[in-house]
Each structure stands twice: as structure tokens, then as C-alpha cells.
C-alpha positions as CSV (number, residue, x, y, z in Angstrom):
1,X,127.4,225.8,100.7
2,X,124.0,224.1,100.6
3,X,123.8,221.1,99.3
4,X,120.6,221.5,97.6
5,X,120.3,223.9,94.4
6,X,118.4,226.8,95.1
7,X,118.2,226.2,99.3
8,X,118.6,229.6,100.9
9,X,121.7,229.6,102.9
10,X,123.4,231.5,105.2
11,X,125.3,234.8,104.3
12,X,129.5,234.0,103.3
13,X,131.5,235.2,106.3
14,X,129.5,235.1,109.2
15,X,131.1,233.0,112.6
16,X,129.1,229.6,112.9
17,X,130.0,226.9,114.7
18,X,129.2,222.6,114.1
19,X,125.6,221.6,116.3
20,X,125.8,218.0,116.2
21,X,122.7,215.1,117.2
22,X,121.1,212.1,116.7
23,X,117.2,211.9,115.9
24,X,115.6,209.5,115.2
25,X,114.9,209.1,111.5
26,X,111.3,210.0,111.1
27,X,112.2,213.7,112.9
28,X,115.4,214.1,110.7
29,X,112.9,213.9,107.6
30,X,110.5,216.5,109.2
31,X,113.2,218.1,109.2
32,X,114.4,217.6,106.1
33,X,110.8,218.5,104.7
34,X,110.3,221.7,106.3
35,X,113.6,223.2,105.4
36,X,113.1,222.3,102.2
37,X,108.9,224.0,102.4
38,X,110.6,227.0,103.6
39,X,113.0,226.8,100.7
40,X,115.9,227.0,103.2
41,X,119.4,224.7,103.7
42,X,118.8,222.4,106.7
43,X,121.1,224.7,108.8
44,X,119.7,227.9,108.1
45,X,116.3,226.6,108.9
46,X,117.3,224.5,112.5
47,X,118.8,228.6,112.7
48,X,116.0,230.2,111.9
49,X,113.9,228.1,114.2
50,X,116.1,228.5,117.8
51,X,116.0,232.0,117.1
52,X,111.8,232.3,116.3
53,X,111.9,229.9,120.2
54,X,114.1,232.6,121.8
55,X,112.3,236.0,120.7
56,X,108.6,233.8,121.5
57,X,109.7,232.8,125.0
58,X,112.7,231.3,124.6
59,X,114.3,227.3,124.6
60,X,112.1,225.1,126.6
61,X,113.9,223.7,129.1
62,X,112.4,219.6,129.3
63,X,112.6,217.3,133.0
64,X,116.0,215.1,133.4
65,X,115.1,211.3,131.8
66,X,114.8,209.2,135.0
67,X,117.6,206.6,135.2
68,X,117.5,204.0,133.2
69,X,117.1,200.3,135.6
70,X,120.1,198.5,136.1
71,X,120.9,195.3,133.9
72,X,120.3,192.1,135.3
73,X,124.2,190.0,135.9
74,X,123.4,186.9,133.4
75,X,125.3,184.5,134.6
76,X,128.5,182.7,133.2
77,X,127.1,179.3,131.5
């Protein structure tokens, strides 16, 4: 059930799986705002977004992140 009154949610009886990840606070706010403006729950908004991307060229594949430099050893005091 949607936690926000008035938002459209996924129909009952669908087989759904949990998708989690951490994002920057401003990106979370952007998704929440877009979902609210669309009248959808965040889950339904993200599902529709992925479907839209799949129907319009597919999900992008980004380059692998560059390895971070190793931390320098700290000599014992």
C-alpha cells in the first residue's frame, strides 16, 4: 500500500521484489518530487521509469568506476 494518500500504487497480486540502493539526498528528493508530481508511489514511479527506458533504447550501461587510490599507511605513533 502506498504510504502517501492519493498516490497511485501497484495493483494487488503482482509478484514484486525489493530493490534497494543508497543515493544522495538531493537525488532521493528529486525522485520523491517526480513521483508526487506524477501522482504515483515512489515504487511505481521507479518501475515506470525503468519500463520507459527499456522501451526507448534500454537501460544505459555506464563505464566502470576508476579504482580509488590506496590509502597511505599511517605510521604508528
